[in-house]
N, C-alpha and C positions, 0 to 999 in steps of 0.2 A: 185688723192686723195688716201690716204692709207686707206684700210679697212681690217677688220679681219673676217674670215669665221664664227667663233663661234658667234661673236657679231652680224654679219649680220643675221645669222640664228635666234638668239634670238629676235632681233628687228622685223624681219619679222613674227615671230610666235605669237607675242602678240596681233594680231588682231583676229585670228580664233582658238586659242589654245583649246577652249572649244569643238571643234569637236572630241577631244580625250576624251571619256567618263571616262577613268581612271584618267586623269588629273583633270577633273571636280569633280570626287568623292573625290579626295584628299583635296578638299576645304570644306569638311563637318566636323561638330563637332562630330566626332566619337571617340570611345575609344577601338578600336580593339587591340591596342598594350599595353594596361594597364596590369601590372604596368610599368610605364615609367622609367625604370632603367637608361637609358642613359641620360635623361634630368636631373635626380637628382644625377648624379655622380659628385663629386667635381673635381675642376681643379685648377692647379697652374698657376699664372701669375707672373713671376719673383719670388719674395719671399713671395707673399701672396696667400692664398687659397680662392677660390670662392666656396660657398657651393653647387652650382648647375650650370648648363650650360646655365642659362637664364640671358640675359642682357636687361635692359631697355634702349631703344634707346633714343637719345637726342631729346625728344619731346617738344621742345620749353620751354621757361620760360620767354618769352617776356612779358613785362608789368606786371610781377609778383614780381619784386623787387621794392623798392621805387625809387624815381627819382634820388637818388645818386648812385644807383646800389646795395645797400645793400639788400640781400634777406629778403623779408617780411615773416611773418608767413604764408601767403597764399602759397608762393613758398615752404617753408619748409614742410608744412603739405601735399602739393601735392606730394612731393617725399617720405616723411615718409609713406604715405598711401601705396605706391607701395612696400616699404620695409616690411610693415606689411603683404602685400599680398604674400610674399615669394620669390620675385625675388632675384637672387644672387648678381648681379652687377647693379648699377644704374649709368647712365651717365647723366650729366646735359645738358641743352641746351647751346646755344652759349654764351661764355663769351669773349668779345673782349679784346685784349691787345694793340690796336693801336689807342687809343683816342688821338686826337691832330695830328694824321698822316693821318688816313683814316676818312674823314669828314662824311661818311655815318653811322658811329656807334655812333654818338652823336647828340644831339639836341641843339638848342639855349640855352644859359645861363647855359651850362654845365650839362644839364639834360640827362637822359639816360633811354631808354626803355629796355635796356639789363642789366642783372646783371653785376657787376664789382667786380674785386678782386685786383684793383690797387688803386691808388690815396691816400688812408689813412687807418689808423686802424679802422675807423668808419664802414667799410664794413666787417671787419673780424669776428665780433661777429655773424653775420648772417650765415656765412659759418661754423663756429664752431658749431653753433646750428644745422645746417643742417646735418653735419657729425655725430654729436652725435645722432640725431634722427634716422638716417639711421642705424647706428651701433647698436642701441638698439634692432633691430630686426634681427641682424645677416647678414645684407647685407653690401656690400662694395660700395664706392662712388668714381667715377672718374669725375673730372671737365673737361668740354670740352672747350678748349682754341682755339680761332681763331685769326689769324693775322689780320683779317678784312674781309669786304665784297667786297670792290673794285667795279668792274663793275656791280655786282648784288645787290649793295646797293641802298638805296633810293636817287634818284637824286635831291630831293628837297633841298639837301645841297647847291646846286647852288644858290637857292633863299634865303634860310634862313641863310647860313653861307658865301655866296659869294665864295664858293670853289667848284672846279670840283671834282667829284669822282676820286679815284685813282685806278691804276691797274699796271700790270707788264710792259705794253706798252700802246700805244694809242689804246684803245678798246672802242667800242660803249657801252653805258649803256644798260642794259637788258630791263629796263622799258621804257626809252625814248631814242631810239637809236640815235636821233639827238644830244644828249648830249655826248660828249666824256669823257672818263676816262683818266686822265693824268698819265704818268709813274712815279712811285716812284723813288726817287733818291737812290743811293747806301747808302747814309747816313741814309735816312729814313728806308731803309730795315734793316740796322744794328741796328737801334733803336728798331724796332719791335722785332728783335731777342733777344736783351737784355731784353726787357720787358716781352717776353715770359718766359725767364729764371727766372725772378723775380716772375712772376705770379705762376710758378711751385713751386718755393721755398716757396712762401706764402701759396699755397695750401697744401703743405706738413706740414707746420707749423700749419695750421688750422685743421689738422687731416684728411684731405681728402686723400684717399688711392691711387690715381694715377691721371695722366693727360691724356687727350684724345684730340688729335689734329685734327682739322676739315679740312682735306685735300682733300675733294671730292666736287662734284657738281658745280665746277666752282667758289668757293669762293676764297678769295685773296691768300690763301696758294696754291691752285691749279693754280691760274693765274700765279704765279711765278714759278711753277714746271711743267708746261705743255707748250710745244712749240706752241700749238694752241693760247695761250694768251701771252706767253713770247717770244717776237721777238726782244729782246735786242741784239745789235750787239757788244757792248764793255763792259768791266768791268766784275767783278767776277760773277755777276748774269745773265750774258748772257748764262752761263751754267745753263740749266733749272733744274738740280738737286741740285745746290749749296745752294739755300735758304733752302730747306727742310733738307738737311744734316747739314747745319750750325745750324739750329733751334734745331735739336735733340742734337747736340754736346753741345750747350749752356745749354739746359735743363738738360742733363745728368750731366754736370759739376756742376750745381747748386743743384741737388737733390741727387747725389751720385748713385752708381751702383744698388741699391736694390729697387729703387722706380719705379713702373710700368709706362711705357709710351705706350699708345695706339694710333693708327693712323687710321683715316677713309679715305679711298681712293676709287676711282672708277677705275676699270680695264680699262675702256675706256669711253671717253665722248660719244661715239657712234653717234657723229654728222654726220660724213661722211656716216655711215651706215643708219642713219635715213633719211637724206635729199638728198643725191646723188647730182644731178645737181642743186638742190635748194641752195646748198652751195655757189652758185655764186651770191646770192642776197647781197645787201649792208650790211645787218646786220651780215651775217655769213661768207662772203668770206675771211675774215682774219683768220678764224679758221680752215682752211682745214688741216693744218700740225699738227694734234693733236697727242698726245702721243699714240703710238701703244701698244698693249697688251704686246709684247716682251719688249718694253721700260719700261712699268709699272712694270713688274716682275723684271727687272734688278734694277730699282729704289727701289723697296721694299727690295730686297736683300741688297742693300747699306744702306737703312734705318735701317735694323736689325743690320748691322755691327756697326752703330753709337749708337744703344741703344734702338730701338723700340722692344717691347715685344709681341705685339698682334695687329692684323689688323681686321677691318671689311671692306668688299668689295662689291661694287655694280656697276651699270652702269649709265651713263647719267649725265646731268647737267641741269641748269635752262632752257636752250634753247630747251630741250626736256624733260620737267619737269615731265611728267608722268613716266619716268624711275626711277629717284631717289625717287619719291613720288608715288609709284604704287597705283592707285585708284581702285575702285570697279571692274572695268572690266579687270584688269590685273590678270594673273593666280596665283594660290597658289604657293609659293616657286619659284617665278619668277627668282631669281638669284642664285639658288642652283648650277647650272652648273658653275657659276663664282667662288663661294667659293671652289668648288671641284677642279677647274683648279689650283687655287692658292695653295691649300693644297697639291696637287700632285707635283707642282713645288718645293715647300719647301722640300718635302720628297725626291724627286729625286736629289736635289742639296745639301741635308744634311744641310739645313740652320737652325742654332740654334741661340738662343738669347745669349746675353752676360752672362746670368745666366746659360748657358749650357743646356737650355731646348728647346723643340720644340716650334715653334711660333704658338699659336692658331690662327685659322681663324674663324671669326664670320660670320655666314650667316645672310643675311638681306632680306627683301622683302616678305611680306604676308606669315608669318609663324605662325600665331595664331591658327593653327589647330593642336591639340595635336598629333595625329597620324603622320601627315606629319613631324612635328618637331622631334619626336622621330625617325622616319625612316631616316631622313637626318643624324642624329648623328650615328645611327647604321650602316649606309652605308658609313660612313667616308667622307661625302660630306662637313663636317664642324666640328668644335670643340665646338662651342657655337651657341646659337640661340638668335637673337636680336628681341625683341618685342617692338614696339612703340605704335601704335594705339590700339592693343589688351589690353595693360595695362591701357590705358585711358578708354576703354570701361569697363574693369573689372580688377581692381588692384589685385584682388584675384585669377586671372588666375593660377598662380603657385600653390597656396595651393589647389585649386579645382582640378587641374590636378593630383597633388600628391595623393589626396584622391580618385581620379577616379570619381569625381562629374562633369564630362564634360558637362552634360546636364544643369547644373546650371550656366555655364559660359555665361556672357552677350557677345555675339559676335559682333565684330567690323563690321560695314556695308560698310566701305570703302568710305563713302560719302565725308570725309574731310571737312564737313561743320564747325565743331567746332574746330578740332585740328589744322587746317591750315587756313581756310578761315576767322575764327574769328580774328586772329591776322593780317592777310593781310588787312582786312577791318578796323583795328584799335583797336581790342580787345585783349584778351589773350586766350591761348589754353583752349578749353572746349571739350565736347564730346556729340554727338547727342543721344547716347543711354545710357549715364550715366550722369545725371544732377549734380552729386556731383563733377565731375572732376574739379579741381582747386577751388572748394568751400568747400573742406574738413575742412578748418580752421573755418568755421562757420556753417557747416551742418553735424550733426552726422550721422554715418552710419545707425543706426536704428532711424526711426522717433520717436519723442517724443509722448508717449501715450496720447490719447485725455483725457482731463479733463471732458468733457461732451460727452457721447456716443450719436451719431446721426444716424438716418436712412437716408442713402445716396443712391441716384440713379445716375449711370453713364450711359449715353446714347451714345452708339457707342464704338465698341471694336477695334478701331485702336490703334496706338501707344500711343496717348494721353489718350484715354479712359482706356486702360489697365494699364498704369502707374498711373493714378489718382485712379482707383478702387483698385488696389493692395496696393498702399501706404496708402490709407484711411483705408483699412481693417487691415493693419499692426498696425495702431494706435488704433484699437479697435472698429471702427465704424461698424455698420451693413450695408453692401454694397451690392447693386444689380447692376450687370453689364448687360446691355440690348443691344442686337445686332439684327438688323433686318434680317440679313442673317444668314447662318449657319457656317460662318467662321470668324476667328479672323485675324485682320491685316489691315482692311480698304484699303487704297490705296497701301499698301504693297503687296496686293494680285496680282493685275496686275503688280506691279512694280518688283515682284520677278520672273516673267515668262521668260524674256530673259535670256539666259544662262550666260551672263556676269554679271547678277545680283544675282549670287549664294550667295553672302554675305547677301543680303536682305532675301533670302530664309532661310538662317540660323537664322536670327533674327526673322523672322515670326514663325519659329518652336520653338524658345526660348519663344516667347510671348504665344504661345499655351501651352507650358509646364508650364509657370508661372501661367496662368489662371487655368490650371488643378490642379496644386499644391495648389493654394490659395482656390480653390473650396472645398478642404477638411476641411477648417476651418468652424466652426459653424456660423461665422458672415459674410460669403461671399456666394453669389449666382450668377451664370452665367445663363442668359436666352437667348439662341440663338433663331433664328427664331421668334423673338418677336418685334412687332412694338410698340414703345412708343408713344401713342397718348396723346393728351392733357387731355382727360377725364380719361384715364387709369392712367396717372401719378398723377392726382388729387385724384383719388380714393385710391391710395396707401398711401397717407398721408406722403410723404417723408419730412424730415427736410431740406435736401439739395439735389438739382438736379444739376448735372454737365453735360452739353451738350458737346459732343465731336463727332459730327456727320459728320465731314469731309466737303468736298466740292463737288459741283455739276459741272460737266464739262460744259464749255461754248461752245455752238454751235450757231454761228451767223446765222441769216436767209439769207444766200447768195441767190441771185436771181437764179432761175432755178436749185437749188441744188437737188431737188427731182428727177430730170431726171437721176441722176448718182448714182453709188455705193459709197455712202458716209457713213463713219463709224467713231465713236469716238475712239481715240487711246486706252484708257484703256479697252473699250469693245472689240476691235479687239484682244488685247493681250490675253484676256480670251476666245475668240471665234475665233480662227484662221480659222475656216471653212468659215468665212465671206469673206475670200480672194477670194473664188470662182475661183481657178485656175488662179489668176491674174498673169500677167507677169510684170506689171509696176504699180507704185504707186506714188502719190504726197502726201507728208505730209505737212499739213498747220500748221505752228508753229514750230519755231526752238529753243524752250526751251529744258530743259533736257528730258522731256517726249517725245517730238517730235523727238529729235535726238536719244534717246535710241530705240524708236520704229522703226525709219529708219534703225538703225544698225541691229536690229532684223529682219526686213524685208529683208535686203540685205544678211546678213551672215547666217541666219537660213532658209530663204525661197527662196533665190536666185532671188529676185525681183529687177528690176531696179527702183531706188528710186530718186526722186527729193524732196528736202526740201525747202520750201519758208518761209522766215522770214522778217517781216517788219522792224525790228531793224537793226542797223549797224552790230550787233554781234550776233552770235549764242551762246546760253547758257550763257548770261550775268549773272554775280554774282555767277556762278558755279565755284568751285575751278579750278584753272588753269590746274592742273594735270588731273582732270577728264574730262574737256572739251577738252584738248589737245589730250588725248588718243582717245576719240570718233571721233574727227574731223580728226585726222591723219589717222586712219584706215578706216574711211568712204571714204576719198579721195583715199586711196589705192584700195578700192573696187569699185570705180567709182560712188559713191553717189554724185549727183549734189546738191550743196548748193547755194541757191540764197538769198543773204541778200539784205536789202533795197528793198524788193519786197512785194507788198501789193495785197492781193486777193480782187477783186472787184465784183466777182460773177462767174456764169457759163454761157457759151453759148451753142450752139448745139454740139460743139466738145469737150469741156473740161472746165477746170477752167481758168478764165480770170484773169490775174495779170497785175499790173503796176510795172515795174522794173526800178530802177535808175541804168543806165549803165555808169554813169560818172566814169572817171578814179580815182576820189577821193574816191570812195566807197572802204572800206577796203577789202583786200583779205580775203574771208571767210575761207580759208584753212590755214591761217597764225597761226602757233603754236609756233613760236620761240620768240614771245613777248606776254605778258599778256594784259588783259583788265585792264586799270587803274581804281581804285575806283572812284566813281562819284565825290567825293569831291577833287580829284586831277586833276588839269587842265594841259594839255600838250600844252603850248603856241606855240610849234613848229609843232604841228600836222597840216596837211593840212585841210583847211576848206572843209566841204562836199558840193559839188555842186549838183545841180539837173538836170539830163538829162534823162527824163523818156520815156520809150517805153512800149506799150501795147503788151502783148503776151497771147497766149492760149496754155496751157499745157495739152496734152491728156494723160490719164492713165486709167487703168482698175479699180483702187480703189483710193479713195480720203480719207485721214485720217486726222481728225480734232484733233489737239493737241495745242489748243490755251491757255488752262489754266482752272482754276476752280474759281467759286465764292462760298462764304461760304453758307453752309446749315444752315441758322440761323432763318428761319421763325418760327419753333417750339419754339426756345429760346425766341424770342420776344413775341410770343403769350403767353408763360408761364409767362413772366414778366407782361404782360398786365393783365392776369387773376389771378395773385398772387397765383399760385398753390402750392407754397412752400415758407417758410421763407427765404431761401437762394437759389439763382439760378445763375449759372455761365456758361460761354461759353468759350471753349478752343480749341486748335488745329486748323485745317483748318476751323472749324466752326466760329472761330474768324477772322482768316486771313489765306488765302491760302498760306502756307509756306512750312516748311521743318520739318523733323523728329526732328532736334535740337530744334526748337521753340516749337513743340508740347510737347515733353517730359519735356522740361524745365518748361513750364507753368503748366503742369499736376502735376509735382513733387512739385512745389512751392505751388500750391493751396491745394493739398491733405495734405501737411504737416501743414496747418494752419486752416483747417475747424474744 
């Protein structure tokens, strides 16, 4: 198998990168390099000028157009909000050009969850409105065109349309590998090329400033331009470069020499470097002959000759999804060495665009930290900075950075709950820390002032409580935020302790600053170290009480548990002295808290760890990228993952478990396929058989991470005793969930009381 030294070094470093304190510090929201002269230096792309070096990444727009593909006001205002916030260049999400050819991009009866710019004039008005809205604030707009999804598309087309997914060659589908993707014919490929040219011409006519080709991550464009996926033996497109070069020629022919063309590419799929001998499994073994770094650079040079003006570059594909979608645990600026390599290659080989200009290289991958972004530009590691999730978390990131108001930036927490998992599960992009994201069209930035001022109590200063209290105070209510402890953050406090959770630590500091700033208002009071009892709340005579008390950890009464060193995960994170020089640990519960705690135990305390989970899957319902990153690097560190394993108690030697050891139990370390949503059945999956054995696992410490149950007793007592006219319960106090659900509910409630 071909491997590359730099790619291997990067992949290997993404598990323990945080041991370098300077690297960890680069992920803080500091402003040591203010004023940010490099970020706000204009740049030319072909014949247009971008006002600064900031690019909004193609952060989805799935299910934000109507069913015909015409951009709705929801989608338009979502992008216009980012233009208002000061970003220089906005790129849309995927817009397929292969309807009727790639069956994964359409739904039955001609419906679409993707925006479209084909088919008829009826969609053009939406695009013209979007372009005008973005231009009103001085930003430029590129439309991201994709030839299709191919093997990474939804295989349900086999059931709904009676058609196999398509690809460059016979390739297994990413979601259900038992379903093959059939090769496109040369005629179908030529039709896609013609359609891309037409889409580009239509984009230009709609006043869109450029086109952006989606050539990375293993989508159909890459399937045709990477020998890992393109194993055709005859015909023009057996040459793995031919499709991409023909595509650029067609677009350039249709739009003329001055219209910008951007290309998104990965320097390497990094599959061989990620999986090594595991590349021999049925799902991956066809993909060993992937495009090398040298081949990619040569291909990029040829793309420039045909008319590409600008690139953004990363690593990875769907089969190692944490690379192109770097989650919370990945390092800040994780791909800066990649953009630097490409930039140096272009300079060394004097590669210029057809407009006679240097070809800008856009850096991607966790760059939402202003000092890090500025430093990358000053050190010539890139020419532009791409921000995706940071602009969903705070559309006004650019304006705030320009003014030096870095402390006011709402930081992305890398959870990918809203921006990715929402549309994977069937929704549209949102944001865990910004409830307005994609609701800008119905939710004003400043909440409507209250018509009747109320005396409001908010009990609990976690994310839900802070969001509710601050929003209600902004509306003019007299708000008292009550917190039993002396700290703000709730479950974020233990959740920010592992070094890989540095983004959570940033967010917690932001919440502290938000409460401190709001406390300067006459109508807001924060009471730390205050327990809100039923009698005290009644005495205060509040008009409205909002309970946001979080959840209480579940600790089952396992038999003989008292004989051992048993501790709850969030308590252990805050009191690591409870490890008592432990050399081994068993984590009971394989959800996100259990796995993050196991990672922390192994990587930060060098403890041998076994995680037991009764479900088939670890971290079910967690974003594929986030769970893949944790599982992959836990395996590399030797953490034992036992799924389909139930704890039944303790005996004299350790924890007693019953494990299903059947060959039908899923491989707990499999990261090259996702967990399908529960409403999607894989009829080809093997049925789970039961073959149970009883085991005893010995360890020095046993960590409980089974989950939480709502702290709702005070809420129900308050309802029963009618201590206020309005009583509400939100956050984990309603349902033990996620930051997304907590802030969404808090914002909605506080805007209406």
